MARPA-980776 format. One line per 8 residues: number of its first residue (from 0); their letters; for each residue z, x, y of C-alpha. Coordinates in steps of 0.25 Angstrom, whole numbers, plus 5000, padded with zeros to 4 digits. Example, Ala and Ser with C-alpha at 12.3 -4.5 7.8 and 13.67 -1.06 7.14 Angstrom:
0 = as = 5031/5049/4982 | 5029/5055/4996
This chain:
0 = xxxxxxxx = 5758/5711/6058 | 5765/5718/6047 | 5772/5727/6057 | 5777/5715/6065 | 5782/5709/6052 | 5790/5722/6049 | 5795/5722/6063 | 5800/5708/6062
8 = xxxxxxxx = 5807/5710/6049 | 5814/5722/6055 | 5819/5714/6067 | 5824/5703/6058 | 5831/5713/6049 | 5838/5719/6060 | 5842/5706/6066 | 5847/5701/6052
16 = xxxxxxxx = 5855/5714/6051 | 5862/5712/6065 | 5865/5698/6061 | 5872/5702/6048 | 5879/5713/6055 | 5885/5703/6065 | 5889/5694/6054 | 5896/5705/6047
24 = xxxxxxxx = 5903/5709/6059 | 5908/5695/6062 | 5912/5694/6047 | 5920/5707/6048 | 5927/5702/6061 | 5931/5689/6054 | 5935/5696/6041 | 5948/5700/6048
32 = xxxxxxxx = 5952/5685/6049 | 5950/5683/6034 | 5962/5675/6030 | 5969/5678/6017 | 5970/5667/6006 | 5979/5656/6010 | 5980/5659/6025 | 5973/5652/6036
40 = xxxxxxxx = 5970/5654/6051 | 5982/5646/6058 | 5977/5633/6063 | 5973/5632/6078 | 5972/5648/6079 | 5960/5657/6080 | 5956/5664/6067 | 5964/5677/6066
48 = xxxxxxxx = 5962/5690/6058 | 5967/5693/6045 | 5982/5694/6043 | 5985/5680/6048 | 5991/5670/6038 | 5994/5655/6039 | 6002/5647/6029 | 6007/5633/6027
56 = xxxxxxxx = 6022/5630/6024 | 6025/5616/6019 | 6039/5610/6021 | 6044/5596/6018 | 6054/5595/6029 | 6050/5591/6043 | 6048/5601/6054 | 6060/5597/6061
64 = xxxxxxxx = 6069/5600/6049 | 6078/5612/6048 | 6068/5617/6037 | 6056/5614/6045 | 6062/5622/6057 | 6066/5633/6048 | 6053/5636/6042 | 6045/5634/6055
72 = xxxxxxxx = 6054/5645/6061 | 6052/5653/6048 | 6036/5651/6049 | 6037/5655/6064 | 6045/5668/6061 | 6034/5672/6051 | 6023/5670/6061 | 6031/5678/6071
80 = xxxxxxxx = 6035/5689/6062 | 6020/5691/6057 | 6015/5690/6071 | 6008/5677/6068 | 6001/5682/6056 | 6008/5672/6047 | 6008/5658/6051 | 6016/5648/6043
88 = xxxxxxxx = 6013/5633/6046 | 6023/5623/6042 | 6020/5609/6037 | 6032/5600/6037 | 6037/5587/6031 | 6028/5590/6018 | 6016/5588/6026 | 6008/5599/6019
96 = xxxxxxxx = 6016/5597/6005 | 6027/5588/6000 | 6040/5594/5996 | 6036/5592/5981 | 6022/5598/5982 | 6024/5610/5991 | 6027/5619/5980 | 6014/5616/5972
104 = xxxxxxxx = 6006/5617/5985 | 6012/5631/5988 | 6009/5636/5974 | 5994/5631/5975 | 5992/5635/5990 | 5991/5622/5996 | 6003/5626/6004 | 6006/5640/6008
112 = xxxxxxxx = 6022/5640/6009 | 6030/5628/6004 | 6045/5624/6006 | 6049/5620/5992 | 6062/5611/5988 | 6064/5615/5973 | 6070/5601/5970 | 6056/5594/5972
120 = xxxxxxxx = 6050/5603/5961 | 6057/5598/5948 | 6057/5609/5937 | 6050/5620/5946 | 6062/5626/5951 | 6073/5624/5941 | 6081/5637/5943 | 6080/5637/5958
128 = xxxxxxxx = 6086/5623/5957 | 6099/5628/5951 | 6104/5626/5966 | 6102/5611/5964 | 6113/5610/5954 | 6122/5599/5960 | 6136/5605/5964 | 6133/5618/5957
136 = xxxxxxxx = 6137/5627/5969 | 6124/5626/5977 | 6127/5619/5991 | 6125/5630/6001 | 6110/5634/6005 | 6113/5649/6007 | 6121/5650/5994 | 6109/5643/5986
144 = xxxxxxxx = 6099/5652/5993 | 6106/5665/5989 | 6107/5659/5975 | 6092/5656/5974 | 6088/5670/5978 | 6098/5676/5969 | 6092/5668/5958 | 6078/5670/5962
152 = xxxxxxxx = 6080/5685/5962 | 6088/5685/5948 | 6080/5675/5940 | 6065/5676/5937 | 6066/5662/5932 | 6069/5657/5945 | 6059/5666/5952 | 6048/5660/5943
160 = xxxxxxxx = 6051/5646/5948 | 6045/5651/5962 | 6034/5660/5956 | 6023/5651/5961 | 6027/5654/5975 | 6031/5665/5985 | 6045/5662/5987 | 6049/5663/6002
168 = xxxxxxxx = 6062/5656/6003 | 6071/5650/5992 | 6084/5644/5997 | 6094/5633/5995 | 6097/5621/6005 | 6110/5615/6009 | 6118/5607/5999 | 6112/5593/5995
176 = xxxxxxxx = 6121/5581/5998 | 6122/5567/5994 | 6118/5557/6005 | 6119/5542/6004 | 6116/5529/6012 | 6127/5519/6011 | 6138/5525/6004 | 6144/5539/6002
184 = xxxxxxxx = 6143/5548/5990 | 6156/5554/5989 | 6158/5553/5974 | 6149/5553/5961 | 6151/5538/5959 | 6144/5536/5973 | 6131/5540/5967 | 6130/5529/5957
192 = xxxxxxxx = 6119/5520/5959 | 6113/5527/5971 | 6098/5532/5972 | 6099/5546/5978 | 6087/5554/5983 | 6088/5568/5977 | 6080/5581/5975 | 6077/5583/5960
200 = xxxxxxxx = 6086/5592/5952 | 6100/5592/5946 | 6105/5583/5957 | 6097/5571/5951 | 6105/5573/5938 | 6118/5573/5945 | 6114/5560/5952 | 6110/5553/5940
208 = xxxxxxxx = 6122/5557/5933 | 6130/5551/5944 | 6123/5538/5943 | 6113/5539/5955 | 6098/5538/5954 | 6092/5551/5960 | 6078/5550/5967 | 6070/5563/5970
216 = xxxxxxxx = 6064/5561/5984 | 6059/5570/5994 | 6066/5571/6008 | 6056/5564/6016 | 6057/5551/6008 | 6072/5550/6008 | 6074/5543/6022 | 6065/5532/6018
224 = xxxxxxxx = 6071/5530/6004 | 6085/5529/6011 | 6080/5519/6021 | 6073/5510/6010 | 6086/5512/6001 | 6078/5518/5990 | 6089/5528/5989 | 6104/5527/5992
232 = xxxxxxxx = 6106/5542/5995 | 6100/5556/5994 | 6103/5571/5991 | 6099/5580/6003 | 6105/5591/6011 | 6109/5589/6025 | 6098/5595/6033 | 6088/5587/6025
240 = xxxxxxxx = 6095/5575/6028 | 6094/5577/6043 | 6080/5583/6042 | 6075/5569/6036 | 6085/5561/6044 | 6091/5555/6032 | 6105/5554/6040 | 6098/5542/6046
248 = xxxxxxxx = 6099/5534/6033 | 6111/5541/6026 | 6125/5536/6027 | 6133/5547/6019 | 6131/5562/6015 | 6140/5568/6004 | 6145/5581/6009 | 6144/5588/5996
256 = xxxxxxxx = 6133/5599/5993 | 6127/5596/5980 | 6117/5607/5978 | 6106/5615/5985 | 6091/5613/5984 | 6082/5625/5985 | 6070/5627/5994 | 6059/5637/5992
264 = xxxxxxxx = 6049/5642/6003 | 6037/5647/5995 | 6023/5652/5998 | 6010/5652/5990 | 6008/5665/5983 | 5993/5667/5988 | 5997/5664/6002 | 6009/5674/6001
272 = xxxxxxxx = 6000/5685/5995 | 5990/5683/6006 | 6000/5689/6016 | 6001/5704/6019 | 6014/5710/6014 | 6019/5712/6029 | 6019/5696/6031 | 6025/5694/6017
280 = xxxxxxxx = 6036/5703/6021 | 6039/5695/6034 | 6039/5682/6026 | 6048/5687/6016 | 6058/5693/6026 | 6059/5679/6031 | 6061/5672/6018 | 6066/5676/6004
288 = xxxxxxxx = 6081/5676/6003 | 6084/5679/6018 | 6074/5668/6022 | 6080/5659/6012 | 6094/5660/6017 | 6089/5658/6031 | 6082/5645/6026 | 6095/5641/6019
296 = xxxxxxxx = 6104/5644/6031 | 6095/5636/6040 | 6095/5624/6030 | 6111/5625/6030 | 6112/5625/6045 | 6103/5613/6046 | 6111/5606/6035 | 6124/5609/6044
304 = xxxxxxxx = 6117/5603/6056 | 6112/5591/6048 | 6126/5587/6044 | 6129/5584/6058 | 6116/5576/6060 | 6119/5568/6048 | 6133/5565/6052 | 6129/5561/6066
312 = xxxxxxxx = 6119/5551/6060 | 6131/5544/6054 | 6131/5549/6040 | 6144/5552/6034 | 6147/5565/6027 | 6155/5562/6014 | 6165/5572/6009 | 6168/5570/5994
320 = xxxxxxxx = 6182/5572/5989 | 6185/5584/5979 | 6187/5573/5968 | 6173/5568/5970 | 6167/5582/5972 | 6173/5585/5958 | 6166/5573/5952 | 6153/5577/5958
328 = xxxxxxxx = 6155/5591/5953 | 6158/5586/5939 | 6145/5578/5939 | 6137/5590/5944 | 6143/5599/5934 | 6136/5591/5923 | 6123/5593/5930 | 6125/5608/5932
336 = xxxxxxxx = 6129/5610/5917 | 6115/5604/5913 | 6107/5611/5923 | 6103/5623/5914 | 6097/5613/5904 | 6086/5609/5914 | 6081/5624/5915 | 6070/5625/5905
344 = xxxxxxxx = 6067/5640/5905 | 6066/5648/5893 | 6077/5659/5890 | 6083/5656/5904 | 6098/5653/5904 | 6099/5642/5915 | 6114/5640/5913 | 6116/5655/5917
352 = xxxxxxxx = 6106/5654/5928 | 6114/5642/5934 | 6127/5648/5932 | 6121/5661/5940 | 6116/5652/5951 | 6129/5645/5953 | 6137/5658/5953 | 6128/5663/5963
360 = xxxxxxxx = 6130/5651/5972 | 6145/5653/5971 | 6143/5668/5975 | 6135/5664/5987 | 6144/5653/5991 | 6156/5662/5991 | 6149/5671/6001 | 6148/5659/6011
368 = x = 6163/5657/6011
């Protein structure tokens, strides 16, 4: 009896060891598919080995917009250049994060990569938003992009504004313009009494000084606001007008670039650090200054195409006279002069910084001639 008990125990021990060994082998084979922090197996695809990464990218423009198409092509190129090891899935029209929330969501990891329009983040990007100074020399997307990268490389204070993210792209957009429903804006007096949608920033001060009531509003809300006559006009760039079909409810566009907004394509630091150096290098080769200039050029090309779309819809492009332009400039100069007062950074010469930025813009503009 005792012999049988020992024999049975021996057999049970052997069987247990075999089960443990099989489990260990199974665990070892699946360990190669452990996914780094922040990545996931692509939806609808079988589990893969280690070295495969999937990231979300939130953009508030629709998939059919120039920006939607540009970043979809960019994501596709990253996928191809990494032989499918890095997959970036785009979420359009703010479906994953609104334009005003995407920055915080990237920072906290709710979104992996986000497309940030700095004007929606009051006080967070004051030095970046030097390009928002009205009629201060920022009206060309490529010029503004080069200025932003020169400033980023030169001023640690500007770089600090973006320190919560891995900066992929940083670039300017085509010049913002006045648009109105029922009457043209061809002189400062035409703004008196109007309610005008605008991004935040110095442009709101200019509008207020000229007798208008600025209303900060996200692009998807502008069409309905115009239809309901809650606003009389808006400030936008041409491609954005076409992207959101605002030409359908717009009568006049003033052909005078006011300023350039700034966009950043940013990535969560943990997600960035989860990538091997070889994939980081591939992404950086398609972003940074060169990638930002590509984004700015694509935006400029779209704006040029949008001008025709807007005109074909029956909108009138208004050309201001030199005299009216001088009046606009005089009003803008008062805003420009006070811009440094809004920069609250210890031991930082905001006036010198602004002068430097404007000088850079003149330099890059001269290269375009």
